[in-house]
VMD Tcl script that builds the backbone (N, CA, C; Angstrom):
set m [mol new atoms 429]
animate dup $m
set s [atomselect $m all]
$s set {name element resname resid chain x y z} {
  {N N UNK 1 A 128.412 90.639 122.391}
  {CA C UNK 1 A 128.612 91.883 123.148}
  {C C UNK 1 A 129.485 93.088 122.817}
  {N N UNK 2 A 128.613 94.173 123.334}
  {CA C UNK 2 A 129.667 95.027 123.646}
  {C C UNK 2 A 130.401 95.156 124.586}
  {N N UNK 3 A 131.272 96.287 124.413}
  {CA C UNK 3 A 132.406 96.212 125.395}
  {C C UNK 3 A 132.056 98.069 125.233}
  {N N UNK 4 A 131.606 98.082 126.872}
  {CA C UNK 4 A 132.219 99.770 126.773}
  {C C UNK 4 A 133.547 100.779 127.560}
  {N N UNK 5 A 133.648 101.282 126.848}
  {CA C UNK 5 A 134.911 102.058 128.195}
  {C C UNK 5 A 134.237 103.065 128.908}
  {N N UNK 6 A 135.146 103.505 129.863}
  {CA C UNK 6 A 134.026 104.648 131.184}
  {C C UNK 6 A 134.130 105.977 130.137}
  {N N UNK 7 A 133.278 106.451 130.423}
  {CA C UNK 7 A 133.186 107.902 129.565}
  {C C UNK 7 A 134.111 108.248 128.905}
  {N N UNK 8 A 135.088 108.857 130.320}
  {CA C UNK 8 A 135.677 109.565 130.147}
  {C C UNK 8 A 136.686 109.132 129.779}
  {N N UNK 9 A 137.370 107.936 130.112}
  {CA C UNK 9 A 138.736 107.332 129.835}
  {C C UNK 9 A 138.868 107.473 127.896}
  {N N UNK 10 A 140.367 107.445 127.522}
  {CA C UNK 10 A 140.555 107.834 126.352}
  {C C UNK 10 A 140.385 106.178 125.797}
  {N N UNK 11 A 140.128 106.682 124.318}
  {CA C UNK 11 A 139.808 105.454 123.862}
  {C C UNK 11 A 140.953 104.757 123.724}
  {N N UNK 12 A 141.071 103.437 123.507}
  {CA C UNK 12 A 142.314 102.344 123.186}
  {C C UNK 12 A 143.374 102.611 124.369}
  {N N UNK 13 A 143.032 102.993 125.731}
  {CA C UNK 13 A 143.902 103.495 126.638}
  {C C UNK 13 A 145.273 103.966 125.875}
  {N N UNK 14 A 144.908 105.104 125.369}
  {CA C UNK 14 A 146.026 105.703 124.572}
  {C C UNK 14 A 145.808 107.046 124.995}
  {N N UNK 15 A 146.944 108.570 124.937}
  {CA C UNK 15 A 146.696 109.470 125.197}
  {C C UNK 15 A 146.229 109.930 124.052}
  {N N UNK 16 A 145.379 111.460 124.129}
  {CA C UNK 16 A 144.938 111.952 123.035}
  {C C UNK 16 A 146.298 113.183 122.388}
  {N N UNK 17 A 146.292 113.816 121.258}
  {CA C UNK 17 A 147.390 114.460 120.628}
  {C C UNK 17 A 147.231 116.040 122.214}
  {N N UNK 18 A 148.039 116.395 122.286}
  {CA C UNK 18 A 148.216 117.360 123.560}
  {C C UNK 18 A 147.272 118.654 122.861}
  {N N UNK 19 A 146.551 119.074 123.629}
  {CA C UNK 19 A 145.652 120.236 123.340}
  {C C UNK 19 A 144.445 119.748 122.667}
  {N N UNK 20 A 144.511 118.415 121.857}
  {CA C UNK 20 A 143.268 117.781 121.515}
  {C C UNK 20 A 142.018 117.800 121.976}
  {N N UNK 21 A 142.022 117.113 123.713}
  {CA C UNK 21 A 140.412 116.796 124.139}
  {C C UNK 21 A 141.448 117.815 125.531}
  {N N UNK 22 A 139.947 118.338 125.694}
  {CA C UNK 22 A 140.122 119.399 127.092}
  {C C UNK 22 A 139.008 118.785 127.976}
  {N N UNK 23 A 138.878 119.122 129.407}
  {CA C UNK 23 A 137.888 119.010 130.038}
  {C C UNK 23 A 136.967 118.055 129.738}
  {N N UNK 24 A 135.897 117.784 129.545}
  {CA C UNK 24 A 135.092 117.124 129.639}
  {C C UNK 24 A 134.467 116.657 128.088}
  {N N UNK 25 A 135.051 117.011 127.420}
  {CA C UNK 25 A 135.099 117.217 125.713}
  {C C UNK 25 A 134.725 115.439 125.755}
  {N N UNK 26 A 135.805 114.237 126.175}
  {CA C UNK 26 A 135.114 113.514 125.432}
  {C C UNK 26 A 133.711 112.960 125.897}
  {N N UNK 27 A 133.064 112.134 124.669}
  {CA C UNK 27 A 132.023 111.867 124.884}
  {C C UNK 27 A 131.821 110.517 124.528}
  {N N UNK 28 A 130.803 109.989 124.362}
  {CA C UNK 28 A 130.105 108.782 124.436}
  {C C UNK 28 A 129.287 108.246 123.118}
  {N N UNK 29 A 129.918 108.316 121.974}
  {CA C UNK 29 A 129.045 108.163 120.951}
  {C C UNK 29 A 129.061 107.089 120.477}
  {N N UNK 30 A 126.967 107.022 119.790}
  {CA C UNK 30 A 127.035 105.471 119.325}
  {C C UNK 30 A 127.007 105.417 117.715}
  {N N UNK 31 A 127.567 105.034 117.201}
  {CA C UNK 31 A 126.896 104.861 115.372}
  {C C UNK 31 A 126.910 103.664 115.097}
  {N N UNK 32 A 125.953 103.712 114.074}
  {CA C UNK 32 A 125.325 102.489 113.370}
  {C C UNK 32 A 125.450 103.028 112.006}
  {N N UNK 33 A 126.359 101.943 110.978}
  {CA C UNK 33 A 126.752 102.022 109.504}
  {C C UNK 33 A 126.440 101.088 108.480}
  {N N UNK 34 A 126.215 100.818 108.267}
  {CA C UNK 34 A 125.753 99.446 106.859}
  {C C UNK 34 A 127.381 98.919 106.689}
  {N N UNK 35 A 127.936 100.115 106.126}
  {CA C UNK 35 A 129.387 99.928 105.345}
  {C C UNK 35 A 130.642 99.862 106.266}
  {N N UNK 36 A 131.006 98.821 106.125}
  {CA C UNK 36 A 132.003 98.640 107.692}
  {C C UNK 36 A 133.338 99.658 107.134}
  {N N UNK 37 A 133.846 99.804 105.887}
  {CA C UNK 37 A 134.531 100.738 105.969}
  {C C UNK 37 A 134.457 101.915 106.452}
  {N N UNK 38 A 133.212 102.988 106.007}
  {CA C UNK 38 A 132.763 104.377 106.294}
  {C C UNK 38 A 132.764 103.823 107.742}
  {N N UNK 39 A 132.011 102.891 108.243}
  {CA C UNK 39 A 131.891 102.829 109.953}
  {C C UNK 39 A 133.187 102.981 110.669}
  {N N UNK 40 A 134.001 102.147 110.121}
  {CA C UNK 40 A 135.659 102.248 111.033}
  {C C UNK 40 A 136.149 103.872 110.815}
  {N N UNK 41 A 135.777 103.982 109.259}
  {CA C UNK 41 A 136.675 105.345 109.170}
  {C C UNK 41 A 136.252 106.602 110.471}
  {N N UNK 42 A 134.606 106.197 110.510}
  {CA C UNK 42 A 133.656 107.018 111.035}
  {C C UNK 42 A 134.661 106.852 112.934}
  {N N UNK 43 A 134.554 105.616 113.286}
  {CA C UNK 43 A 135.010 105.732 114.340}
  {C C UNK 43 A 136.687 105.784 114.564}
  {N N UNK 44 A 137.245 105.543 113.920}
  {CA C UNK 44 A 138.815 106.108 114.362}
  {C C UNK 44 A 138.726 108.185 114.035}
  {N N UNK 45 A 137.775 108.319 113.183}
  {CA C UNK 45 A 137.878 109.986 113.482}
  {C C UNK 45 A 137.373 110.222 114.999}
  {N N UNK 46 A 136.247 109.898 115.271}
  {CA C UNK 46 A 136.213 110.386 116.314}
  {C C UNK 46 A 136.758 110.042 117.698}
  {N N UNK 47 A 137.165 108.699 117.695}
  {CA C UNK 47 A 138.427 108.251 118.885}
  {C C UNK 47 A 139.757 108.942 118.372}
  {N N UNK 48 A 139.800 109.679 117.748}
  {CA C UNK 48 A 141.164 110.909 117.084}
  {C C UNK 48 A 140.539 111.579 118.406}
  {N N UNK 49 A 139.511 112.217 118.283}
  {CA C UNK 49 A 139.224 113.309 118.811}
  {C C UNK 49 A 138.467 113.127 120.420}
  {N N UNK 50 A 139.041 111.961 120.945}
  {CA C UNK 50 A 139.292 111.360 122.515}
  {C C UNK 50 A 137.704 111.073 122.879}
  {N N UNK 51 A 137.048 110.558 122.123}
  {CA C UNK 51 A 135.870 110.200 121.947}
  {C C UNK 51 A 135.346 108.635 122.491}
  {N N UNK 52 A 134.578 108.137 123.150}
  {CA C UNK 52 A 134.539 106.478 122.944}
  {C C UNK 52 A 133.231 106.497 122.542}
  {N N UNK 53 A 133.482 104.720 121.349}
  {CA C UNK 53 A 132.640 105.240 120.569}
  {C C UNK 53 A 131.845 103.253 120.627}
  {N N UNK 54 A 130.652 103.336 120.848}
  {CA C UNK 54 A 130.151 102.027 120.288}
  {C C UNK 54 A 129.674 101.842 118.925}
  {N N UNK 55 A 129.899 100.896 118.238}
  {CA C UNK 55 A 129.587 101.475 116.806}
  {C C UNK 55 A 129.165 99.510 116.308}
  {N N UNK 56 A 128.014 99.886 115.794}
  {CA C UNK 56 A 127.037 98.746 115.104}
  {C C UNK 56 A 126.638 98.555 113.848}
  {N N UNK 57 A 126.419 97.480 112.493}
  {CA C UNK 57 A 126.440 97.458 111.518}
  {C C UNK 57 A 124.884 97.695 111.260}
  {N N UNK 58 A 124.076 97.116 112.243}
  {CA C UNK 58 A 122.511 97.580 112.025}
  {C C UNK 58 A 121.755 98.468 112.828}
  {N N UNK 59 A 120.728 98.792 112.732}
  {CA C UNK 59 A 119.784 99.529 113.639}
  {C C UNK 59 A 119.516 98.865 115.269}
  {N N UNK 60 A 119.564 97.312 114.974}
  {CA C UNK 60 A 118.956 96.659 115.669}
  {C C UNK 60 A 120.359 96.494 117.211}
  {N N UNK 61 A 121.656 96.181 116.570}
  {CA C UNK 61 A 122.884 96.087 117.093}
  {C C UNK 61 A 122.913 97.531 117.823}
  {N N UNK 62 A 122.570 98.437 117.420}
  {CA C UNK 62 A 122.881 100.052 117.690}
  {C C UNK 62 A 121.848 100.085 119.160}
  {N N UNK 63 A 120.827 100.224 118.577}
  {CA C UNK 63 A 119.465 99.981 119.826}
  {C C UNK 63 A 120.494 99.193 121.482}
  {N N UNK 64 A 120.693 98.066 120.417}
  {CA C UNK 64 A 120.786 97.059 121.553}
  {C C UNK 64 A 122.241 97.811 122.578}
  {N N UNK 65 A 122.785 97.979 121.510}
  {CA C UNK 65 A 124.242 98.779 122.689}
  {C C UNK 65 A 124.424 100.110 123.264}
  {N N UNK 66 A 123.200 100.614 122.819}
  {CA C UNK 66 A 122.919 101.741 124.043}
  {C C UNK 66 A 122.258 101.749 125.190}
  {N N UNK 67 A 121.038 100.204 125.264}
  {CA C UNK 67 A 120.504 100.072 126.062}
  {C C UNK 67 A 121.560 99.393 126.887}
  {N N UNK 68 A 122.677 98.607 126.316}
  {CA C UNK 68 A 123.353 98.175 127.388}
  {C C UNK 68 A 124.387 98.702 127.794}
  {N N UNK 69 A 124.729 99.923 127.571}
  {CA C UNK 69 A 125.592 100.426 128.072}
  {C C UNK 69 A 125.742 101.078 129.585}
  {N N UNK 70 A 126.999 100.911 129.839}
  {CA C UNK 70 A 126.913 101.707 131.178}
  {C C UNK 70 A 126.967 102.923 131.650}
  {N N UNK 71 A 127.098 103.756 130.741}
  {CA C UNK 71 A 127.476 104.988 130.244}
  {C C UNK 71 A 126.378 105.293 129.921}
  {N N UNK 72 A 125.812 106.998 129.880}
  {CA C UNK 72 A 124.763 107.491 129.068}
  {C C UNK 72 A 125.397 107.634 127.599}
  {N N UNK 73 A 124.520 107.486 127.288}
  {CA C UNK 73 A 125.169 107.482 125.642}
  {C C UNK 73 A 125.034 109.382 125.532}
  {N N UNK 74 A 125.956 109.924 124.554}
  {CA C UNK 74 A 125.269 111.238 123.814}
  {C C UNK 74 A 125.140 111.763 122.969}
  {N N UNK 75 A 125.422 111.012 121.935}
  {CA C UNK 75 A 125.252 111.100 120.743}
  {C C UNK 75 A 124.821 110.070 119.831}
  {N N UNK 76 A 124.303 109.466 119.456}
  {CA C UNK 76 A 123.539 108.856 118.148}
  {C C UNK 76 A 123.944 109.210 116.808}
  {N N UNK 77 A 125.169 109.024 116.030}
  {CA C UNK 77 A 125.405 109.235 114.851}
  {C C UNK 77 A 125.430 107.980 113.595}
  {N N UNK 78 A 124.090 108.047 113.052}
  {CA C UNK 78 A 123.469 106.851 112.186}
  {C C UNK 78 A 123.432 107.771 110.826}
  {N N UNK 79 A 123.384 106.000 110.022}
  {CA C UNK 79 A 122.870 106.520 108.716}
  {C C UNK 79 A 121.188 106.433 108.656}
  {N N UNK 80 A 120.870 106.488 107.563}
  {CA C UNK 80 A 119.408 106.315 107.809}
  {C C UNK 80 A 118.778 105.178 106.748}
  {N N UNK 81 A 119.556 104.828 106.114}
  {CA C UNK 81 A 119.651 104.141 104.763}
  {C C UNK 81 A 120.371 102.798 105.079}
  {N N UNK 82 A 119.915 101.670 105.583}
  {CA C UNK 82 A 120.251 100.618 105.150}
  {C C UNK 82 A 119.208 99.436 104.757}
  {N N UNK 83 A 120.842 98.424 104.257}
  {CA C UNK 83 A 119.801 97.473 103.697}
  {C C UNK 83 A 118.677 96.650 104.354}
  {N N UNK 84 A 118.709 96.311 105.668}
  {CA C UNK 84 A 118.058 96.016 106.468}
  {C C UNK 84 A 117.729 96.754 107.675}
  {N N UNK 85 A 116.641 97.105 107.739}
  {CA C UNK 85 A 116.541 97.538 109.092}
  {C C UNK 85 A 116.039 99.510 108.554}
  {N N UNK 86 A 115.859 100.629 109.407}
  {CA C UNK 86 A 115.613 101.699 109.449}
  {C C UNK 86 A 116.529 102.108 110.137}
  {N N UNK 87 A 117.436 103.551 109.667}
  {CA C UNK 87 A 117.657 104.494 110.594}
  {C C UNK 87 A 116.857 105.556 110.602}
  {N N UNK 88 A 115.631 105.628 110.180}
  {CA C UNK 88 A 114.954 106.866 110.687}
  {C C UNK 88 A 114.061 106.061 111.893}
  {N N UNK 89 A 113.342 104.400 112.029}
  {CA C UNK 89 A 113.027 103.747 112.997}
  {C C UNK 89 A 113.780 104.191 114.406}
  {N N UNK 90 A 115.186 103.595 114.215}
  {CA C UNK 90 A 116.274 103.639 115.379}
  {C C UNK 90 A 116.182 104.730 115.626}
  {N N UNK 91 A 116.330 106.172 115.031}
  {CA C UNK 91 A 116.403 107.625 115.589}
  {C C UNK 91 A 115.191 107.505 116.555}
  {N N UNK 92 A 113.943 107.278 116.229}
  {CA C UNK 92 A 113.053 107.306 116.596}
  {C C UNK 92 A 112.615 106.320 118.089}
  {N N UNK 93 A 113.258 105.148 117.415}
  {CA C UNK 93 A 112.990 104.872 119.128}
  {C C UNK 93 A 114.366 105.097 120.057}
  {N N UNK 94 A 115.544 105.959 119.693}
  {CA C UNK 94 A 116.260 106.533 120.908}
  {C C UNK 94 A 115.724 107.494 121.419}
  {N N UNK 95 A 114.899 108.405 120.321}
  {CA C UNK 95 A 114.376 109.291 120.762}
  {C C UNK 95 A 113.297 109.524 122.037}
  {N N UNK 96 A 112.322 108.371 121.709}
  {CA C UNK 96 A 111.573 108.333 122.802}
  {C C UNK 96 A 112.144 107.372 124.157}
  {N N UNK 97 A 113.120 107.053 123.708}
  {CA C UNK 97 A 113.912 106.095 125.204}
  {C C UNK 97 A 114.448 106.657 126.087}
  {N N UNK 98 A 115.126 108.025 125.249}
  {CA C UNK 98 A 116.391 107.968 125.457}
  {C C UNK 98 A 116.400 109.803 125.131}
  {N N UNK 99 A 115.633 110.323 125.932}
  {CA C UNK 99 A 115.707 112.214 124.838}
  {C C UNK 99 A 116.809 112.386 125.281}
  {N N UNK 100 A 117.459 112.358 125.770}
  {CA C UNK 100 A 118.759 112.769 125.998}
  {C C UNK 100 A 119.531 113.143 125.080}
  {N N UNK 101 A 119.625 111.621 124.437}
  {CA C UNK 101 A 120.697 111.360 123.649}
  {C C UNK 101 A 120.379 112.510 122.312}
  {N N UNK 102 A 121.953 113.347 121.767}
  {CA C UNK 102 A 121.244 114.032 120.228}
  {C C UNK 102 A 121.397 113.023 119.315}
  {N N UNK 103 A 121.290 113.602 118.374}
  {CA C UNK 103 A 120.914 112.759 117.250}
  {C C UNK 103 A 121.610 113.276 115.919}
  {N N UNK 104 A 122.794 112.414 115.009}
  {CA C UNK 104 A 123.133 113.357 113.816}
  {C C UNK 104 A 123.058 112.427 112.487}
  {N N UNK 105 A 122.003 112.383 111.887}
  {CA C UNK 105 A 121.518 111.295 110.606}
  {C C UNK 105 A 122.463 111.440 109.233}
  {N N UNK 106 A 123.124 110.410 108.959}
  {CA C UNK 106 A 123.864 110.832 108.034}
  {C C UNK 106 A 123.258 109.800 106.874}
  {N N UNK 107 A 122.834 110.781 105.888}
  {CA C UNK 107 A 122.006 110.779 104.238}
  {C C UNK 107 A 122.771 110.923 103.213}
  {N N UNK 108 A 122.253 110.159 102.328}
  {CA C UNK 108 A 122.889 110.635 101.012}
  {C C UNK 108 A 121.521 110.533 99.980}
  {N N UNK 109 A 120.830 110.050 100.487}
  {CA C UNK 109 A 119.199 110.040 99.314}
  {C C UNK 109 A 118.573 111.218 99.945}
  {N N UNK 110 A 118.070 111.718 98.999}
  {CA C UNK 110 A 117.382 113.574 99.265}
  {C C UNK 110 A 116.485 112.689 99.973}
  {N N UNK 111 A 115.481 111.855 99.774}
  {CA C UNK 111 A 113.867 111.742 100.017}
  {C C UNK 111 A 114.356 111.156 101.633}
  {N N UNK 112 A 115.379 110.305 102.185}
  {CA C UNK 112 A 115.673 110.066 103.570}
  {C C UNK 112 A 116.175 111.465 104.202}
  {N N UNK 113 A 117.141 112.203 103.543}
  {CA C UNK 113 A 117.648 113.687 104.354}
  {C C UNK 113 A 116.270 114.085 104.362}
  {N N UNK 114 A 115.370 114.208 103.726}
  {CA C UNK 114 A 114.232 115.344 104.009}
  {C C UNK 114 A 113.263 114.617 105.120}
  {N N UNK 115 A 113.201 113.005 105.254}
  {CA C UNK 115 A 112.519 113.012 106.399}
  {C C UNK 115 A 113.194 112.854 107.831}
  {N N UNK 116 A 114.420 113.115 107.903}
  {CA C UNK 116 A 115.443 113.109 108.875}
  {C C UNK 116 A 115.006 114.596 109.079}
  {N N UNK 117 A 115.437 115.791 108.390}
  {CA C UNK 117 A 114.776 117.214 108.839}
  {C C UNK 117 A 114.127 117.280 108.747}
  {N N UNK 118 A 112.601 116.810 108.606}
  {CA C UNK 118 A 111.409 116.728 108.839}
  {C C UNK 118 A 111.155 116.411 109.895}
  {N N UNK 119 A 112.210 115.775 111.056}
  {CA C UNK 119 A 111.926 115.249 112.560}
  {C C UNK 119 A 112.760 116.261 112.923}
  {N N UNK 120 A 113.315 117.171 112.530}
  {CA C UNK 120 A 114.339 118.107 113.458}
  {C C UNK 120 A 115.103 117.902 113.773}
  {N N UNK 121 A 116.126 116.769 113.614}
  {CA C UNK 121 A 117.292 115.865 113.461}
  {C C UNK 121 A 118.305 116.377 112.834}
  {N N UNK 122 A 119.387 116.819 113.047}
  {CA C UNK 122 A 120.737 117.182 112.401}
  {C C UNK 122 A 120.978 116.023 111.499}
  {N N UNK 123 A 121.715 116.886 110.187}
  {CA C UNK 123 A 121.704 115.811 108.921}
  {C C UNK 123 A 123.155 116.165 108.674}
  {N N UNK 124 A 123.615 114.888 108.084}
  {CA C UNK 124 A 125.170 114.951 107.524}
  {C C UNK 124 A 124.891 114.904 106.356}
  {N N UNK 125 A 125.038 115.242 105.014}
  {CA C UNK 125 A 125.252 114.799 103.362}
  {C C UNK 125 A 126.142 113.997 103.469}
  {N N UNK 126 A 126.239 112.806 103.210}
  {CA C UNK 126 A 126.925 111.843 102.764}
  {C C UNK 126 A 127.345 111.996 100.886}
  {N N UNK 127 A 128.310 112.288 100.276}
  {CA C UNK 127 A 129.574 112.031 101.121}
  {C C UNK 127 A 129.951 112.896 102.124}
  {N N UNK 128 A 131.146 112.485 103.243}
  {CA C UNK 128 A 131.197 113.922 103.775}
  {C C UNK 128 A 133.319 113.771 104.398}
  {N N UNK 129 A 133.797 114.645 104.494}
  {CA C UNK 129 A 135.430 114.181 104.897}
  {C C UNK 129 A 135.528 114.457 106.516}
  {N N UNK 130 A 135.860 113.927 106.616}
  {CA C UNK 130 A 136.493 113.479 108.327}
  {C C UNK 130 A 136.793 114.655 109.291}
  {N N UNK 131 A 136.949 116.152 108.552}
  {CA C UNK 131 A 137.061 117.279 108.953}
  {C C UNK 131 A 135.634 117.645 109.012}
  {N N UNK 132 A 134.553 117.246 108.102}
  {CA C UNK 132 A 133.125 117.859 108.387}
  {C C UNK 132 A 132.914 117.181 109.358}
  {N N UNK 133 A 132.768 116.060 109.753}
  {CA C UNK 133 A 132.458 115.052 110.706}
  {C C UNK 133 A 132.639 115.419 111.529}
  {N N UNK 134 A 133.459 115.579 112.259}
  {CA C UNK 134 A 134.528 115.757 113.265}
  {C C UNK 134 A 134.145 117.441 113.964}
  {N N UNK 135 A 133.633 118.044 113.060}
  {CA C UNK 135 A 133.316 119.536 113.332}
  {C C UNK 135 A 131.844 119.706 113.591}
  {N N UNK 136 A 131.058 118.793 112.503}
  {CA C UNK 136 A 129.562 118.745 113.299}
  {C C UNK 136 A 129.596 118.085 114.459}
  {N N UNK 137 A 130.543 116.784 114.678}
  {CA C UNK 137 A 129.959 116.653 115.886}
  {C C UNK 137 A 130.371 117.616 117.144}
  {N N UNK 138 A 131.568 118.419 117.242}
  {CA C UNK 138 A 131.995 119.136 118.212}
  {C C UNK 138 A 130.476 120.326 118.340}
  {N N UNK 139 A 129.976 120.591 117.026}
  {CA C UNK 139 A 129.195 121.589 117.659}
  {C C UNK 139 A 127.853 121.095 117.665}
  {N N UNK 140 A 127.485 120.166 117.837}
  {CA C UNK 140 A 126.206 119.596 118.319}
  {C C UNK 140 A 126.422 118.974 119.485}
  {N N UNK 141 A 127.655 118.577 120.111}
  {CA C UNK 141 A 128.088 118.649 121.427}
  {C C UNK 141 A 128.388 119.804 122.341}
  {N N UNK 142 A 128.621 120.784 121.198}
  {CA C UNK 142 A 128.451 122.001 122.438}
  {C C UNK 142 A 129.979 122.659 122.432}
  {N N UNK 143 A 130.837 122.062 121.920}
  {CA C UNK 143 A 132.434 122.152 122.314}
  {C C UNK 143 A 133.068 122.720 121.065}
}
mol reanalyze $m
mol bondsrecalc $m
mol representation Tube
mol addrep $m
């Protein structure tokens, strides 16, 4: 079962550091990443910026979380390389069902990176730093 916070409620009920989050910067972001350590690192980085994060280990779980969310998801951040399932297929499904959701695909293989770029999605090359991730998310969300 997916638990979703209100879109502009600060993650974990904690106030963000002063000056970090202003106005409507807090967004709802869905993260799909098979590597548990990377996924939780991503979640932690995004929550540090005040975002609410839905996270899932597979494309199927991510799609279900997006569909069950009471608040609209602003960004899908997904790996394109999964042992089971396809991040590219997830991106296509989300794009069709929820065209307002922006997409940032994470890729470590050249072939999947090119496929994501051909779909005209933003691509983040793995490996990346937390600072790089946070900057790209801010740019994509227009902040």
